[in-house]
C-alpha positions in Angstrom: 0.0 0.0 0.0 1.6 3.2 -1.1 1.9 6.1 1.3 0.6 3.8 4.0 2.2 5.9 6.8 0.7 9.1 5.4 4.0 10.8 4.8 3.5 12.2 1.3 1.1 15.1 0.8 2.0 16.8 -2.5 -1.5 18.4 -2.7 -1.1 20.0 0.7 -1.2 18.8 4.3 -4.7 20.1 5.0 -7.4 19.8 2.3 -11.0 21.0 2.5 -13.6 19.0 0.7 -17.0 20.5 0.0 -20.1 18.4 0.4 -20.9 16.0 -2.4 -17.4 15.9 -3.8 -14.6 13.5 -4.3 -10.9 13.7 -4.9 -7.3 12.7 -4.0 -6.0 14.0 -0.8 -2.8 12.5 0.8 -1.0 10.9 -2.1 -2.7 7.8 -3.6 -5.7 8.2 -1.2 -9.1 9.0 -2.7 -12.1 10.2 -0.6 -15.7 11.2 -1.3 -18.3 13.1 0.8 -22.1 13.2 0.8 -24.7 16.0 1.0 -24.2 18.4 4.0 -20.9 16.7 4.8 -18.1 19.2 4.2 -14.9 17.7 5.6 -11.2 18.4 6.2 -8.5 15.8 5.5 -5.2 16.6 7.2 -1.9 15.2 8.2 -1.4 14.8 12.0 1.4 13.7 14.2 0.6 10.4 15.9 2.3 11.5 19.2 2.3 7.9 20.4 5.3 5.7 20.6 3.7 3.1 22.9 0.6 2.0 21.1 1.8 3.0 17.6 5.6 2.6 17.4 7.7 4.2 14.7 4.9 5.8 12.7 5.2 9.6 12.7 2.0 10.7 10.8 -1.6 9.8 10.4 -4.5 11.0 8.2 -7.3 12.8 10.1 -10.7 12.5 8.4 -12.8 15.2 10.0 -16.4 16.0 9.5 -16.6 19.7 9.9 -18.4 21.1 13.0 -22.1 21.7 12.3 -22.4 19.4 9.4 -25.6 17.3 9.4 -25.2 14.8 6.5 -25.2 11.2 7.6 -24.2 9.3 4.5 -20.9 7.4 4.4 -17.6 9.3 4.2 -15.4 7.1 2.2 -11.6 6.6 2.0 -9.9 4.3 -0.5 -6.7 3.3 -2.2 -7.0 1.2 -5.4 -4.0 -0.9 -6.4 -2.8 -1.2 -10.0 -3.6 -4.5 -11.6 0.2 -5.2 -12.0 0.5 -5.1 -8.2 -2.8 -6.8 -7.4 -2.5 -9.9 -9.6 0.2 -11.6 -7.5 -2.4 -11.8 -4.6 -5.0 -13.6 -6.7 -6.2 -16.8 -5.0 -4.3 -16.1 -1.8 -5.2 -15.6 1.8 -4.3 -12.0 2.8 -4.3 -10.1 6.1 -5.3 -6.4 6.1 -4.0 -4.4 9.1 -4.0 -0.8 10.1 -3.9 1.6 13.1 -6.8 3.9 13.9 -8.3 6.0 16.7 -11.3 8.3 17.1 -11.7 11.9 18.1 -13.6 12.9 21.2 -16.8 13.6 19.2 -16.6 10.7 16.7 -20.3 10.3 15.9 -20.5 6.9 14.2 -22.9 4.6 15.9 -21.0 2.3 18.4 -17.8 4.1 17.3 -17.8 2.0 14.2 -15.5 2.3 11.1 -16.6 0.0 8.3 -13.7 -1.8 6.6 -13.7 -3.5 3.2 -11.1 -5.2 1.0 -12.8 -5.0 -2.4 -11.6 -7.0 -5.4 -12.5 -6.9 -9.0 -11.8 -8.5 -12.4 -11.2 -5.3 -14.4 -8.0 -3.5 -15.1 -6.6 -0.4 -13.2 -10.0 0.9 -12.1 -10.4 3.5 -9.3 -12.8 2.0 -6.8 -13.3 5.5 -5.4 -15.0 6.8 -8.5 -16.8 3.7 -9.8 -17.7 0.1 -8.8 -15.3 -2.6 -9.9 -16.1 -5.0 -12.7 -16.8 -8.4 -11.1 -16.8 -6.8 -7.6 -16.4 -9.0 -4.5 -15.7 -8.5 -0.8 -13.0 -10.8 0.6 -12.9 -8.7 3.7 -16.0 -7.0 5.1 -15.9 -6.0 8.8 -16.3 -3.3 11.4 -13.6 -1.7 13.6 -14.7 -0.3 16.9 -12.6 2.8 17.6 -11.5 4.4 20.9 -9.5 7.6 21.5 -6.4 5.4 21.9 -4.5 4.0 18.9 -5.3 0.3 18.2 -4.1 -2.1 15.5 -6.8 -3.9 13.7 -6.3 -7.0 11.6 -8.7 -8.9 9.3 -8.1 -11.9 7.1 -9.8 -13.0 3.8 -9.1 -14.8 0.6 -9.0 -13.2 -2.9 -10.6 -15.1 -5.8 -8.3 -16.7 -8.3 -9.8 -14.4 -10.9 -9.1 -11.1 -9.0 -7.1 -8.6 -11.0 -7.5 -5.5 -8.8 -8.4 -4.7 -5.3 -8.7 -1.7 -2.9 -8.7 -0.9 0.8 -11.9 0.9 1.6 -13.0 2.6 4.9 -16.4 4.2 5.5 -17.3 6.5 8.4 -21.1 6.7 8.7 -21.8 9.6 11.0 -24.9 10.4 13.1 -26.4 13.7 14.2 -24.7 17.1 13.9 -20.9 17.2 13.9 -19.1 18.4 17.0 -15.6 20.0 17.1 -13.8 16.7 17.1 -15.9 14.5 14.9 -13.1 12.6 13.2 -11.0 9.4 13.0 -7.3 9.0 12.3 -5.8 6.2 10.4 -2.2 5.1 9.4 0.0 2.0 8.9 -2.3 0.4 6.4 -0.8 -2.9 5.2 -1.8 -6.0 3.3 0.3 -9.2 3.8 0.0 -12.5 2.0 -0.9 -15.1 4.7 -3.1 -15.2 7.8 -0.7 -13.1 10.0 -0.2 -9.4 10.1 3.6 -8.8 9.9 5.3 -5.8 11.6 4.5 -2.6 9.8 6.8 -1.3 7.1 6.4 1.3 4.4 6.3 0.3 0.8 9.7 1.7 -0.2 11.5 1.8 3.2 12.7 5.4 2.7 11.0 8.7 2.4 12.6 9.4 -0.9 11.5 6.0 -2.2 8.0 6.5 -1.1 7.8 9.9 -2.7 9.1 8.5 -6.0 6.6 5.7 -5.9 3.8 8.2 -5.4 5.1 10.5 -8.2 4.5 7.7 -10.7 0.8 8.7 -10.3 1.0 12.4 -9.6 3.6 15.0 -9.2 3.4 18.7 -8.3 5.9 21.6 -8.8 5.2 24.3 -6.3 6.8 27.3 -4.6 6.9 28.6 -1.0 6.3 31.9 0.8 10.1 32.4 0.8 10.4 31.8 -2.9 7.2 33.3 -4.5 8.9 33.8 -7.9 10.1 30.2 -8.2 10.3 28.3 -11.5 7.4 25.8 -12.1 8.2 24.5 -15.5 10.7 24.0 -18.3 11.8 26.3 -21.1 9.3 27.2 -23.8 10.0 25.2 -27.0 7.5 27.0 -29.1 5.6 30.3 -29.0 3.3 32.2 -31.3 2.6 35.9 -31.2 -1.1 35.6 -30.3 -2.0 33.5 -27.2 -0.1 30.3 -26.7 3.3 29.2 -25.4 4.3 25.5 -25.3 6.6 24.0 -22.7 8.2 20.7 -21.7 8.4 19.5 -18.2 10.4 16.4 -17.3 8.7 14.5 -14.5 11.0 13.4 -11.6 10.2 9.7 -12.4 8.6 7.9 -15.3 4.9 8.2 -14.8 2.5 5.2 -14.6 1.0 5.9 -18.0 0.5 8.9 -20.3 -0.8 11.7 -18.0 -4.5 12.3 -18.1 -4.8 15.8 -16.6 -2.9 18.9 -15.5 -4.0 21.5 -12.9 -2.6 24.7 -11.6 -3.3 27.1 -8.8 -2.2 30.5 -7.5 -0.8 32.9 -10.0 1.2 31.2 -12.7 3.0 33.2 -15.4 5.3 32.9 -18.4 8.5 34.8 -17.8 10.9 35.8 -20.6 14.7 36.2 -20.3 14.2 39.9 -19.5 12.1 38.9 -16.4 9.0 40.3 -18.0 6.0 38.2 -16.9 2.5 37.5 -18.3 -0.1 35.6 -16.3 -1.5 32.5 -17.9 -5.3 32.0 -18.2 -5.3 28.3 -18.9 -2.9 25.3 -19.0 -3.4 22.1 -21.0 -1.6 18.9 -21.8 0.1 18.9 -25.2 1.2 15.5 -26.5 2.5 14.2 -23.2 4.3 10.9 -22.6 5.2 9.2 -19.3 8.7 10.7 -19.5 8.1 14.1 -21.2 5.2 16.3 -20.3 4.2 18.8 -23.1 2.1 21.7 -21.9 0.3 24.6 -23.6 -0.1 27.8 -21.6 -2.7 30.3 -22.8 -2.0 34.0 -22.2 -3.4 37.3 -23.4 -0.3 38.1 -25.5 3.0 36.4 -26.2 6.2 37.8 -27.7 8.0 35.2 -29.7 11.0 34.4 -27.5 12.0 31.9 -24.8 10.0 31.7 -21.6 9.8 29.7 -18.4 6.7 28.9 -16.3 7.0 30.7 -13.0 5.0 31.8 -10.0 4.4 35.5 -10.3 4.8 36.5 -6.6 2.3 33.9 -5.6 3.3 31.7 -2.6 0.4 29.3 -3.5 1.3 28.7 -7.2 1.7 25.2 -8.4 1.4 22.9 -11.4 0.2 19.3 -10.9 0.2 16.5 -13.4 -1.8 13.3 -12.9 -1.6 9.8 -14.2 -3.8 8.4 -11.4 -6.1 5.3 -11.8 
């Protein structure tokens, strides 16, 4: 399970989700909300070396105070088929650590836990049901305000070609100030025993690189609000477009499917003259070379870079997610 210790947050370490929306939060983790269920997903220090040894961070899934929706709040990570197929026909043990906030509102402090398998290829269980869907693990964890490790065992069908960890928090009533649960250390082992927790890559650098196969983000900071966000322009025209190449830090999982940007992003020429972009689109990308087209109000035919124009929140993100 990638980013199982919730170390990598390229999209930001506190993410607000409006009601009735879905999206990726901590790297590789997808969540969805229901009506009247605005939520905040954030990275938190575990602050516990007794019940949860050697894991620094957890994800907090918080129902915002005052929210009244009572549908399931769902968190999932879907594995690529190339990683899932070796588990087909085998007994597996799912384990994780979790605890509840003081106002956790699920009936009986329950957190619904599923291991969902399918027979399709590289589907995202967060956005659609699996083809040939089955539930080799379907159980309920009873949370307390103290960290606990939960383990569940099941057997995947011999025909399984994909599977996902899936957790659902079903709230009740109106959310209080601490209506949340925290989770970390998610792991799936072959066999009927949960082995000691370890991250996928073993190092922070390795975990980041594994996540960047699916998504990477170039961003700046408050101390560097003019930082470079993209490569040199390889073509411009004198009306409205400037084309760029960005080299991703690792080979991406597949040809990227989308690009996003935020804050104030500009094209800047060699004389440090900047023009803010109004749109950014993929242009013949590959897993190793990302072509982009930036739209602006006017372009002078010369070389440019993509930069933050005095915007500490500027970023460009490229996705090859499931």
